[in-house]
Backbone as CSV, one residue per row, in Angstrom:
resi,resn,N_x,N_y,N_z,CA_x,CA_y,CA_z,C_x,C_y,C_z
1,UNK,99.897,86.830,153.944,99.045,87.149,152.805,99.409,86.264,151.612
2,UNK,100.710,86.155,151.331,101.173,85.349,150.209,100.816,83.880,150.417
3,UNK,100.899,83.425,151.660,100.588,82.036,151.980,99.113,81.734,151.712
4,UNK,98.234,82.698,151.993,96.801,82.525,151.739,96.522,82.404,150.244
5,UNK,97.217,83.195,149.465,97.031,83.149,148.005,97.478,81.803,147.459
6,UNK,98.631,81.335,147.905,99.153,80.036,147.455,98.201,78.925,147.882
7,UNK,97.701,78.996,149.103,96.761,77.999,149.601,95.482,77.999,148.750
8,UNK,94.986,79.180,148.454,93.784,79.295,147.617,94.015,78.679,146.251
9,UNK,95.132,78.992,145.618,95.425,78.447,144.289,95.580,76.926,144.326
10,UNK,96.149,76.393,145.384,96.257,74.934,145.528,94.868,74.299,145.655
11,UNK,93.981,74.943,146.400,92.613,74.441,146.541,91.867,74.502,145.203
12,UNK,92.093,75.543,144.454,91.485,75.658,143.126,91.967,74.521,142.227
13,UNK,93.238,74.240,142.277,93.818,73.158,141.474,93.183,71.816,141.844
14,UNK,92.990,71.586,143.129,92.362,70.343,143.596,90.923,70.254,143.096
15,UNK,90.190,71.351,143.175,88.800,71.358,142.717,88.699,71.141,141.208
16,UNK,89.623,71.716,140.453,89.619,71.516,139.001,89.832,70.053,138.632
17,UNK,90.577,69.329,139.451,90.787,67.907,139.185,89.515,67.098,139.409
18,UNK,88.597,67.616,140.238,87.342,66.929,140.538,86.281,67.153,139.458
19,UNK,86.469,68.153,138.627,85.471,68.511,137.617,85.401,67.434,136.544
20,UNK,84.176,67.105,136.141,83.971,66.186,135.024,83.773,67.054,133.779
21,UNK,84.763,67.086,132.928,84.710,67.927,131.752,83.959,67.227,130.632
22,UNK,83.240,67.995,129.825,82.522,67.446,128.677,83.514,66.979,127.622
23,UNK,83.080,65.962,126.863,83.917,65.513,125.758,83.770,66.509,124.615
24,UNK,84.647,66.401,123.643,84.593,67.302,122.492,83.263,67.159,121.756
25,UNK,82.788,65.924,121.623,81.525,65.682,120.922,80.343,66.308,121.670
26,UNK,80.331,66.178,123.000,79.266,66.777,123.804,79.304,68.298,123.691
27,UNK,80.487,68.856,123.708,80.650,70.297,123.607,80.150,70.813,122.259
28,UNK,80.513,70.123,121.183,80.063,70.523,119.847,78.542,70.390,119.743
29,UNK,77.983,69.305,120.279,76.537,69.107,120.244,75.801,70.193,121.010
30,UNK,76.262,70.517,122.198,75.620,71.556,123.012,75.722,72.918,122.336
31,UNK,76.879,73.212,121.782,77.072,74.487,121.096,76.157,74.599,119.884
32,UNK,76.011,73.506,119.144,75.124,73.497,117.980,73.683,73.766,118.396
33,UNK,73.237,73.122,119.474,71.877,73.339,119.965,71.670,74.795,120.347
34,UNK,72.616,75.378,121.029,72.500,76.778,121.454,72.443,77.708,120.246
35,UNK,73.304,77.496,119.262,73.336,78.369,118.077,72.046,78.236,117.283
36,UNK,71.582,77.009,117.057,70.350,76.803,116.284,69.151,77.413,117.018
37,UNK,69.064,77.187,118.326,67.965,77.760,119.107,67.987,79.283,119.057
38,UNK,69.162,79.857,119.166,69.294,81.316,119.098,68.858,81.846,117.744
39,UNK,69.253,81.183,116.674,68.848,81.614,115.336,67.346,81.512,115.149
40,UNK,66.743,80.425,115.602,65.292,80.259,115.476,64.563,81.349,116.246
41,UNK,64.987,81.618,117.472,64.353,82.669,118.269,64.557,84.050,117.648
42,UNK,65.721,84.300,117.088,65.980,85.587,116.438,65.077,85.762,115.227
43,UNK,64.911,84.709,114.439,64.007,84.785,113.284,62.567,85.003,113.723
44,UNK,62.151,84.316,114.784,60.796,84.475,115.302,60.559,85.908,115.785
45,UNK,61.482,86.420,116.571,61.342,87.794,117.079,61.365,88.791,115.922
46,UNK,62.223,88.576,114.939,62.263,89.460,113.769,60.963,89.420,112.994
47,UNK,60.376,88.230,112.842,59.093,88.095,112.142,57.986,88.831,112.891
48,UNK,57.903,88.638,114.196,56.892,89.319,115.008,57.091,90.827,114.947
49,UNK,58.336,91.278,114.994,58.636,92.705,114.919,58.169,93.283,113.583
50,UNK,58.464,92.585,112.487,58.044,93.059,111.167,56.523,93.073,111.060
51,UNK,55.885,92.058,111.608,54.425,91.962,111.568,53.787,93.107,112.350
52,UNK,54.258,93.342,113.552,53.704,94.434,114.360,54.019,95.797,113.751
53,UNK,55.199,95.938,113.181,55.565,97.192,112.532,54.633,97.481,111.363
54,UNK,54.341,96.464,110.567,53.422,96.630,109.436,52.026,96.956,109.941
55,UNK,51.584,96.308,111.000,50.249,96.575,111.552,50.147,98.009,112.059
56,UNK,51.160,98.480,112.743,51.146,99.850,113.255,51.156,100.845,112.106
57,UNK,51.925,100.570,111.051,51.949,101.440,109.876,50.567,101.522,109.242
58,UNK,49.892,100.403,109.121,48.535,100.388,108.551,47.574,101.174,109.436
59,UNK,47.683,100.995,110.744,46.802,101.723,111.669,47.026,103.223,111.553
60,UNK,48.264,103.679,111.460,48.545,105.109,111.352,48.087,105.681,110.014
61,UNK,48.097,104.890,108.966,47.602,105.357,107.672,46.090,105.563,107.716
62,UNK,45.398,104.710,108.449,43.941,104.826,108.548,43.557,106.079,109.320
63,UNK,44.269,106.365,110.388,43.926,107.518,111.223,44.819,108.641,110.850
């Protein structure tokens, strides 16, 4: 059992050496894109929510 675990960890180590890691600049750029996109979508959803909420309030006042 212990030998299987050690073998697995050695294989993981070998696979990690094969990975092409992003540079710091690429990582910062990707993170910035994700954060900005998330903020834009959150603002859009919040705007639509406020708009629909106001419309429903107006409809309930009429009836």
